[in-house]
N, C-alpha and C positions, 0 to 999 in steps of 0.2 A: 504494500500500500504506500509506504513512504517513497519507494523508488518511483512509483507511478506519479505521485504528486510532484516530485523533483523534475521528472521528465516533462510533465504537463506545463510546469512553470517555465522551464527552459525553452520549450517550443513556443509558448505564448510570448515570452520576452523577445525572442528572435524575430518573430513575425511582427511584433509591434514596433520594432526599431528599423525595419526595412523601409527604405524610401527610394523612389526614382530620383535621379539628379540629372538635369540637362541644361544645355544652353539654348535659349529661345531667341532666334534671330528676329529682328523687326521685319526684314525683307528676305524672301527666299531666293530671289534672283537679283544679283548685283553685278555691276560692271567690274571688269578686271581692275585691280589696284584701288578699289573703292572701299572705304571702311564700312563695316556692317554692324551697327549697334545690336547688342544682345543683352539679355538678362539671364541670370542664373535662377532656376526653379527647382524646387523639391516637392515631393508628395506623390500622389497618385490619383488620377481621375478628378473628381470634384474636390478632393482634399489637397489640392496643390496650392503652393504659395511661393512668392519670391523668397529666395534664400536671404536670410537676414543676419547671418554670421559676419564677423568682421572680415574685410577683404584680405587681411594678412593671413587668414586661414588657408587661402589658396596657395599651395606649394608649387604648382606648375600649371602653366597655361601656354600652350605652344601653337603657333600657326605653322602649318606644314604645307609645302607646295613643291613644284618642280625645281625651284632654286634652293631647296633645303628647308630647315626649320629655324624659327626664331622665337625667343621668349617674349610674350606680349602681356605679362602680368602688370606692367606699368600702365596699361590702358584700362585696367579695371577701375570702376567708380562705385562708391557705396550705393545701396538700394535707394531709389527715389530720385536718381539723377535723370538727366534728359534722355538717356539712352533706354529707359524702361520701355518695355513692349509687352502688353498683355497677350498671353497665348490665346489662340482661338479655339 
């Protein structure tokens, strides 16, 4: 009985902490070399929200293309900036 309770608690805790995490672009079609504002979202379905953690929690954000990769963390702005885009 005790083992069943521990397993049920562990499985519930794991499921409760799982979240989708994605970058939501404002525009899905952009010209070459044109900045594309994006927001960071977490959640799932109707329970989604803009990510509100401090920007310094992002440890890597890289743009990759034919010319290679470059770090673009410096382009991040806190939630509520002009680059916010509501997902559809």
